[in-house]
N, C-alpha and C positions, 0 to 999 in steps of 0.2 A: 437225748441222742448219745450213742456210745461209739467209741472208736477203738478198734482192736487190730493188732498187727500179729500175723503169723509168719515167722521167719526161720530160715535155715538154709541148708545147701541144696542145690538141685539133686533130686533123687531121694529126698527125705519125705516125700509125700505132701508137700505144702499145698499143691493145687487140689489134690483130692480132699484133704482136710478142710480147706476153705470152701470147696464146693458143697460138701456135706453140711457144713455149718450154715452157709448162707441159705441153702434150701430149707433147712429146719427153721431158721429164723423167719424166713418169708412165710412159711406155712403157719407160723405162730402169730402172724399178723404184722410183722415188721416190714418197713421199707429198707432194702439192703442195697448198698453200692459197694462193690469190691473192685479195687484197682490192683494191678499186678506189676511188680518190678522184678525182672529176672535177667540174668546174664546169658550171653550167647554161648552156652555150653550145656552138655548133657548132664554132667555131674560136677559137683563142687561149686565154688563161687557162692556169693550171698544173694539169695532170692527172698522175696517176701510178698505177702498179700496184705493189703490194707483194707479193712472192712469197716464200713460205717453203717450203723443201723439205728432206727428209731421209729416212732409212731407217726412221723410226718415225712413228706418227700425229701429226699437227699439230693442236693444239686452237685456237691463237690466232695472230694476227699479232704481229710483234715489230718494234720500231723500231731495234734495234741492227743495223746493216747490215754485211754482208760486201762488198757491191758496189753500185755505182750505175751504171746506164746512162743517161747524160745526153744527151737529144736537143736540149737547149737550155741556155743558161747559167743560167737561173733554177733549173733542177733542182739544179745544183751549189750555188748560193747557199742554197737552202732546206734541202737535205738533207745537206750535207757534215758538219754538226755531229753527225749520227747515225751517221756512218761510223766503223767500228772503226779503230784506229791502223794495222793491217796490211791494211785493206781497199783497194778500188780504185775508181776512177772511170773508166769506159769512155766515151770521147767522141770526137767528130770533132776532127781536128787544128786546125780553124778556130776552135774554141771557146777563148776566152781564160780561163785559170785558172792560178794559180800554186801550186795544191795539188800537193804532191809525190807524192800517191797517184794522180794522173791518168795513165791510159794513153791517150795521144793516137794515134789511128789515122786513116789516110786513107780514111774510110768513104765520104764523098760522092765523092771523086776516084776511088776504086776502082769505085763504082757507075757513074760517068760513063764510065770506060774500058770497062766491060762493056756499055755502050750503053743503060742504063736507070737514071736517077738515083733511081728509086723503090725500088731494092733495097739502099739504103744500110743500112737496118735489118737486112736479112738478112745483110749483111757483119758487122754487130755481133753477130748471133746466132751466127755461126760462131766469132767470137772468144770469146764466152761459153762455148761448148762446149769449146773448147780450155782455157780457164782452169779449168774445173771437171772436166777429165779425162774428158769424154764423147766417144764416137765420132760419126762423121758419118752412119752408115747410117740410124739411126732418124730423125734430122732430115730426111734426104732424102725419106724416105717421107711424113713429115708435110707437107713443102713441096709434094710432088706432089699430095697430097690437097687441100691448101688452095688452091693456085693453078691446078690442072689442068695438062693437058699443054702448053698454049700457053705458060705462064710458068714451068713447072717447071724447064726447062733453065737459064735465066738465074739463077733463084734458087739452084739447086744450084751454079752457078759462083760466085755471090756468097758463099754460106755456106762454100765451100771456100777462097775467097780470105781471108775473115776468119779462118778456122781456122788458116791458115798464118801469120798476123800475130803471134800471141802463143804463149807456152809455158804448159804446165800449171802451175797454182799450188795447186789444191785437190785433195783426194783424192776419188775416186769412192766414194760410199757405196752398198753393196748393199742394196736394199730389195725387199720381196716384193709390190709393188703394181703390177707391170706389167700384170696382167690386170684391174685395177680400172677404174672410169670416172672421168672428170672432168666434173662437172656444176655448174651454178650452183644456188643455192637456188630461183630461179624455175623453172628447168628441172625440178628435183626435184618442185615442186608440180604442174607441168603433167603430168609422168609419173605422179604419184600420182593425179591426176584421171582420166587415161586408164585406169589400172589399175582404178579404181573404177567404170568404165563410163560416164564422162562422154559425153553425147550433144549437149549444147548449152551453149555458152559465149558470153555477151554482155558486152561491156565497152566503155568509152570510154578511149582511150589516156591514161594519166596516170603519169608517172614517180613512183616506180620500179616500178609494177606491170605496165607494158606488156610486159616480156619474157615473162611468162606467156602472154599472148595471142599473142605472136609464135611461141612454141614450139608452142602448140596449133594455130595456123593452118598451121604448116609440116606438121603431121601430119593435117590435116583431110581432105583428099581421099583419102589412103591408108587412113585408118581410118573414113571415113564419118561424121564428126561435123560439126556446124555451128558455126562460129565467126563471130559477128556483131559488127562494129564499130558500136555504137549511136551515135546523134547526141549523147547526153549520158549521164551516170551515172544519171539518173532513169529514162530509157528502158531502160538496160542492166539495172537491177534489176528493173523490171517485166517485161522480156522473159524474164529468168531464172525469175521466178515463173510466168509464163505457160507457159514450156516445161515446168516441173515439173508444173504443173496438167494439162498435156496428156500427161504420162507419161514425159517425158524426164528423165534425170539431169542437172540443170542447175546452173550456177555462174556467178558474176560476180566480177570483181576490180577493185580500185581502190586509191587511197591515201586518207589521211584527209579531204582536201577533197572528194573524190568520194563518199566514204562519207557525208559530211554531207548531200549531195544525195539519197542513197539512204534516208535515215532513215525517211521516211514509208512508203515501200514495204517497209522492213524490218518495220514494224508490220503492214502488209498480210499479209505471210507469216506473222506471228505469229497474227493473228486468223482467217485462213483456214486455218491449220494445213497450209500447203504447204511441204514440205521444200525447202531451198535452201542452197547453200554460198556463203559470201561471204568473199573474201580481201581483207584490208587490209594492203598492204605499206607500213608506216609511214615517214613522213619528218617532219622538224621542221615544226611549224606555229607559230602559227595562220595561216589564209589560205594564201598561196602558200609562206610560210616559206622553207625551204632545199630546193628541189626535188630536188637530187641528193645530199642528205646523209641521215644516219640518226638515228633517235631512237625511244624507246619511250614515247610520250606519249599514245597513244590508248586505253590500257587502260580507264580509268574511262568513257570515252566509249562504247566498244562494249558494255560491261557493261550500260549503262542506255539506250542509244540507242533512240529512238522513243517516242512518247507511249503512256502506259498501261503495263500490266504483262503480260508473257507470257514463257514459258520460252524460253531460248536457251542455246547452248553456245558458249564461247570457248576456243579452243586456241591457245597461243603456240608457234610452231615454233622448235625449239632449234638444230638443225643440219641439214645437207643430207640425211642419212639420215632424220631425224625428219620433215623436210618431206614426204618421199614417203609414209611410212607413216601419218602423221597426216592427210594429205589423203585417203587412202583411208578412214581411220576416220571422217573428217568426213562423208563421203557416207553411210556406213552409219548414223551417229547421226542425221543429218537425216532419213533415210528411216524409221528405227525409231521415232522419236518425233514425226515430222511437225513439225519445228521448223527455224528458221534456225540454222546452225552457222557461226560466224565464225572464220576463221583469221587469226592475227596474225603477219605476217612484218615485215621492215624492209629498208631499202636495203642495209645491211651484209650480211645473209644472202642477200637476193635477188640481188644482183649479184656476190657473192663466189663463186668456183669452188673446189671441193675434190675431192680423191680420195675416192671411196666404193666400197665393195664393190657389185657388181652387185645391183640390187634383185631380190628374189625375189617371185614371184607365187604360190608354192606354198600359202601360208597365207591367201591372200586369198579370203574367202567373202562375196560381196555379200549384204546383207540383202535378202531377197525377201518383201515384205509380202503378206499375204493379199489377193487381189483378188475374193473371193467375198462375196456379200451376198444376202439374201432379197429378195422382191418389195417389202417395206416398207423400202426402203433409207433409212437416216438417216446422212447424211454426218457429222454431229456427235453421234452416239449417245453417251449417257452411259455410260462404262465405268469400271471400277475403276482401270485404269491411266491413264486420261485420253486414251488413243490410240483413235481411232474408225476404223471400216472406211473405207478409201479406194479408191474406184473411179476409173477413168480414163474421162473422157467419150468417148463414141463407140465404146467397146469392149464395151458390153453394153446391155441394154434400159433399165436404170434411169437416171433423170435425176440428174445430178450438179450440185448447186447449191452455190455458195460465195458469200459476201458479206462485204464489208468493214465493213458495219454489224454490230452485235451481232445474233445470230440464234438460232433454236431448233435442235433436233436435225436438222431437215430442211434447214436452211440459209436459212429464211425470216426476214426482218427482224422484230425484236421490240423493244419497249421495256418489256417486263415486268421488274420489279425482281427477281422470283424467278428467272426464266430467266437474267437477267444474272449473278446470283450463282452459279447452278449452272454456267453456261458458264465463268466465270472460274475457278471451283474445278476444273472438269474439266481445263482447260488447264494449270493449275498442278500438278495431280497427276502430270503427266509428269515433274516434277522428282524424284519419289520413285524412279522407275525409273532416271532419268538419274544420280542419285547413286550407284547401284550400278555404273554403267559408268565412273565416274571413275577416272583413273589418278593415283596418288600421285606427288608430285614425285620426281625422281631424286636419290639421295643419293650424294655423291662424297667420299671421304676415309676416314680411320681410324675405327674404332668409338668410340675414346676421343678426345675433342677438347674444347677449351675455347672456341674461337671458331667460330661458325656463320655462314657467308655465305649469304644468301638472294637468289636472283635468278630471272629468268624469261626465256624466249625466247632470243634470240641472244647473251645474255651467258653462255650455257652454256659454250662453248669457253674464253673468257677466264677464267671462274671455275674451271674444271678446271685450267687452266694455273697460275692463281694459287695454288690449294691445293697443287699439286705444288711450286711454288717456295717457298712459305712453309714447308711441312713439311720440305723439304730444307735450308732455312737455319736453321730455328728449332725443329725437332723436330715430332713428330706432334700438333700442337695445333689444326689448322685443318681444317674440313670445309665442304662446300657442299650446299645444298638448292636444286634448280633446277626450277622449275615449268614444265610444259607445259600441262596443264589449269589454267586460271585462273578459269573460271566455268562452273558452280558451283565454289567453291573446295574442293579436297580438303584435309582437315584432320588426318587420322589421323597421318601421318608427321610433319607439321609440329608437332603437339602433342608427339609423342614426342621429337623432336630438339631442340626449343627448351627442353624441360625439362632436357636434359643440358648445354646450353650455358651458359657463364658470361657470354659476350658474344654478342649477335646483331647482325649488320650486314647491312642490305639494300643490294644493289648494283643500280642501275638507270640506264637512259639517259633520265632525265627530271629535272625540277627539283623535284618535290614528293614523290617516293617513293610512286608510285601503288600498287604492290603492297603495300608496308608499310601503307599506309592501308587497303587492302582487307582485309589480314590482321587488322589491329586492329579493324575494323568487324565482321568475321565471327567472330572468335575471342577478342578481347580481348588477344591477344599483341602486345606492343609491342617493336619493334626498338630497341636501345640507341643506335645511331648509323647513319649512312648514307654510302655512297660513291655520289655522283650525278655524272653527266656529261651535258651537254646542249648541247655546242658543235657538234653535227652530225657529230662524228667518233667512231668506235667505241672504247670503252675496251679496253685490251689486258690480257692476263694479268699482265704485269710492272707495269702501272700499278695494277691492283687489289691486287697483292701489296704494293707500296710503301705505298699508302694504308691498307690493312687493318692492316699492322704498326703504323703510326702511331696508328690509331684504337684498336687493342687495347691499346696501351701507355698510353693516357690514364687 
């Protein structure tokens, strides 16, 4: 397993360089995970991509570096402390550093001699391939696809020049992942929405949720869907509800601040019983917070958002594969129970790219609700399940009435106390069916364990890595329980596993332990201690392992 960091200032081509390299490595057979750390500015500041690749699946990023590609001096200053003693720093000869591990190359000068100073990073890519024992053929193909015929020739010259500047240092690792995909978490959500039959997506751009809208917009014309950039998040949520009312499978996406604006409309979806999928790609708050960083602090907010009480589903996405299939599931649950379903992602998962097996459409069967009703159509008919017949306006003779006020079975406004209670009970009865569709948290580790780590969402990969590290170092004493469905809270496996544990540790990216609080409120189960991180940077497997060992020893 190798760990590589590419760092520099915004505008120096870090993202393009990392994308070309990860695609080439994946095609060479590697499993690749790339996480991105960038500042909220167009140019300047310190940004970096942390790439981990090897012949086996990668669960988490790692700070112990085999190599650094430094596009500026600040990268060396910030990250040389994480570099292994036998690691390398690949940089331009003009950068001043006295680190003996530096490999100084004429990157800028070579690019200038080739006639285009912008290909200096491609020269560096060639040197990287040589250092890691990779051939040039795959990279040439990636460069041609990335830059097109016009710039392919000079970039191929640049990568060849860089390749010849250094000699092989690391062994090529044979991996079976050449026919897999590399996607970001946000792309996986977009693909899942499309697989679920998405027809209408409305959103206002807000980091870090915007890449979902970008991915969907890129496919809109080809697939015949509508992607609308609304004037604000209030409009986006109402548009999605309107699209669903009109019969389209509809979705909106935002981050926490935008979801705050959507809250009243979320209640509208609840009382009108219109299915809609809402994506919250979390970032640190409150208010603007840290726009390009990561956190898991919206859980309690989305569980109770909007005035009054109504059923909703909250699903936390755990990894790239999960992001695809849970998005598909979200649309089906929304349609089946006529409720809003909220997907929780975060900047770490949304912007990180990972190798994944090609998604399968074979087992996807979209829920097709009954669209038939008699002449005496009651949109909110009292049913045992709480789910009433839902017709689409304009597709039949019956009048379809919905109202944001409390209403009777036909949809007419009412202030009757008896009808109010009956309608509230009808809506809440949906939870009885929804509880049967809950997925229990994923268990990872040995059957016999002493310490149980509990987490949710994107801490999934780091938790799995931590359990592996801890059990390799200390014996099979650690296991993890990782929640995807978080509301309603599935409790069967939680109850079973916590009874077996001597120590329970919740691991979360927030300051207050929101999942632990939810578990305590719903079950009475109390975690013994917590590993919390809320500085805007994702916790790693090695960090969890180190802190868990200390907590378990207390």
